[in-house]
TORTIKOL-632016 format. One line per 4 residues: their letters; for each residue x, y, z of N, C-alpha, C. Coordinates in steps of 0.001 Angstrom, whole numbers, m for minus. Example, Ala and Ser with C-alpha at 12.3 -4.5 7.8 and 13.67 -1.06 7.14 Angstrom:
2
AS> 13190/m5690/7800/12300/m4500/7800/13200/m3300/7800; 12850/m2250/7080/13670/m1060/7140/12900/30/7870
END
This chain:
88
XXXX> m10184/m8621/m13057/m9429/m9871/m13034/m7974/m9583/m13344; m7093/m10263/m12636/m5669/m10124/m12900/m5268/m10996/m14072; m4825/m10383/m15139/m4386/m11131/m16313/m2866/m11218/m16310; m2304/m12354/m16703/m842/m12476/m16729/m244/m11572/m17804
XXXX> 902/m11014/m17505/1590/m10120/m18430/2839/m10822/m18947; 3040/m10779/m20260/4247/m11300/m20896/4942/m10101/m21522; 6175/m9810/m21077/6841/m8584/m21507/8350/m8703/m21369; 9033/m7644/m21752/10478/m7549/m21571/10761/m6820/m20258
XXXX> 12026/m6771/m19866/12408/m6027/m18659/12052/m4548/m18804; 12149/m4018/m20016/11781/m2615/m20251/10310/m2373/m19926; 9477/m3363/m20188/8047/m3229/m19928/7694/m3112/m18460; 8591/m3553/m17589/8331/m3477/m16148/9380/m2623/m15438
XXXX> 10144/m1845/m16213/11176/m1015/m15592/10532/m30/m14620; 11173/157/m13507/10654/1051/m12484/9659/403/m11546; 9316/m842/m11787/8386/m1564/m10920/9158/m2595/m10101; 8738/m2825/m8894/9385/m3816/m8024/8695/m5160/m8187
XXXX> 8789/m5724/m9379/8151/m7000/m9676/9208/m8031/m10048; 8842/m9302/m9897/9763/m10403/m10133/9290/m11251/m11302; 10208/m11517/m12222/9916/m12373/m13367/9553/m13769/m12869; 8456/m14300/m13374/7992/m15619/m12965/7052/m15589/m11778
XXXX> 6991/m14448/m11111/6065/m14291/m9981/4951/m13308/m10317; 5322/m12126/m10790/4347/m11086/m11128/4101/m10972/m12633; 5017/m11462/m13426/4917/m11410/m14887/5829/m12479/m15476; 5695/m12714/m16767/6591/m13615/m17495/7411/m12756/m18443
XXXX> 8741/m12886/m18380/9561/m12006/m19183/10669/m12684/m19944; 10995/m12077/m21064/12124/m12468/m21899/12557/m11221/m22654; 13761/m11245/m23200/14291/m10043/m23841/14181/m10027/m25360; 13626/m11075/m25942/13489/m11060/m27401/12181/m11727/m27812
XXXX> 11815/m11521/m29061/10538/m12036/m29570/10460/m13553/m29472; 11553/m14223/m29757/11572/m15685/m29690/11320/m16169/m28263; 11956/m15524/m27313/11766/m15893/m25908/10349/m15628/m25430; 9779/m14515/m25860/8399/m14200/m25488/7438/m15221/m26085
XXXX> 7667/m15589/m27345/6822/m16599/m27994/6941/m17942/m27282; 8156/m18302/m26879/8377/m19557/m26152/7597/m19562/m24844; 7618/m18446/m24131/6861/m18354/m22875/5369/m18543/m23118; 4854/m17911/m24139/3421/m18024/m24441/3052/m19471/m24738
XXXX> 3860/m20135/m25552/3593/m21541/m25887/3733/m22420/m24649; 4788/m22182/m23869/5052/m22995/m22675/3932/m22895/m21646; 3380/m21709/m21461/2366/m21507/m20426/936/m21644/m20941; 750/m21832/m22228/m599/m21935/m22800/m1413/m23061/m22177
XXXX> m748/m24123/m21776/m1467/m25258/m21178/m1307/m25305/m19661; m1019/m24142/m19047/m876/m24056/m17590/m1778/m22942/m17049; m3083/m23086/m17221/m3983/m21997/m16823/m3920/m21667/m15335; m3711/m22658/m14494/m3649/m22384/m13050/m2440/m21511/m12726
XXXX> m1311/m21794/m13352/m101/m20996/m13112/m270/m19580/m13672; m886/m19471/m14834/m1157/m18149/m15401/m2079/m17341/m14495; m3045/m18015/m13905/m3955/m17335/m12976/m3191/m16833/m11753; m2258/m17635/m11228/m1446/m17214/m10076/m616/m15979/m10416
XXXX> 26/m16009/m11574/863/m14879/m11988/4/m13629/m12195; m1133/m13787/m12829/m2038/m12656/m13029/m2534/m12079/m11717; m2865/m12942/m10785/m3340/m12487/m9476/m2226/m11777/m8710; m1011/m12309/m8759/120/m11661/m8080/362/m10267/m8656
XXXX> 242/m10129/m9963/383/m8816/m10588/m719/m7864/m10169; m1933/m8361/m10106/m3070/m7530/m9690/m2886/m7047/m8257; m2471/m7954/m7375/m2256/m7594/m5972/m1163/m6528/m5863; m86/m6695/m6620/998/m5712/m6618/481/m4329/m7034
XXXX> m250/m4275/m8127/m753/m2993/m8630/m1728/m2365/m7642; m2633/m3150/m7093/m3604/m2606/m6127/m2905/m2060/m4892; m1848/m2733/m4441/m1158/m2318/m3222/m285/m1082/m3425; 222/m871/m4632/1196/197/m4835/776/1292/m5807
XXXX> m182/1012/m6663/m498/1979/m7716/m1979/2324/m7831; m2788/1875/m6903/m4209/2210/m6898/m4364/3695/m6546; m5372/4350/m7092/m5591/5774/m6821/m5720/6062/m5337; m6387/5184/m4598/m6562/5441/m3162/m5220/5401/m2435
XXXX> m4320/4533/m2861/m2982/4468/m2265/m2218/5746/m2595; m2257/6162/m3847/m1572/7390/m4260/m2128/8602/m3527; m3436/8673/m3396/m4065/9799/m2698/m3637/9838/m1235; m3581/8692/m591/m3164/8641/814/m1711/9084/960
XXXX> m855/8672/40/552/9084/86/683/10589/m113; m72/11144/m1055/m40/12589/m1279/m565/13359/m74; m1593/12835/554/m2147/13502/1730/m1110/13601/2842; m350/12541/3056/708/12558/4071/1745/13627/3732
XXXX> 2140/13698/2475/3138/14687/2053/2598/16101/2214; 1378/16349/1745/788/17689/1863/650/18102/3326; 228/17180/4164/66/17489/5586/1410/17848/6206; 2420/17063/5889/3738/17308/6468/4276/18671/6044
XXXX> 4129/19033/4782/4687/20288/4298/3792/21497/4560; 2552/21287/4926/1674/22422/5203/1717/22838/6668; 2343/22045/7502/2468/22388/8916/3599/23401/9090; 3343/24480/9849/4418/25454/10072/5525/24832/10927
XXXX> 6754/25173/10599/7886/24694/11391/7926/25478/12686; 8333/24806/13746/8438/25487/15031/9473/26597/14935; 9111/27760/15411/10026/28889/15398/10005/29688/14107; 9244/29247/13113/9197/29999/11854/8124/31078/11947
XXXX> 8298/32119/11171/7327/33204/11167/6351/33011/10028; 5150/33490/10237/4122/33410/9204/4494/34327/8045; 4169/33913/6842/4473/34753/5678/3348/35740/5388; 2288/35737/6186/1197/36688/6007/1095/37641/7153
END
């Protein structure tokens, strides 16, 4: 199940996610607490945010996605270049 994430920008650094769509964010403890209180009575919206986060992670960070990306890289670099000589 996709659970909603409440965090700071540092918590999602390096990820291509949007505040309010994939997670709920604020930069201080007071802001994070306000978000939790504000959304506590909005379960449908929390479910949407959690699901959007789950979809993002499955599409970009699932092991099968990573394995497929690595396979493409390994295949590309394991092919001999035209005109190159074998090292054996």
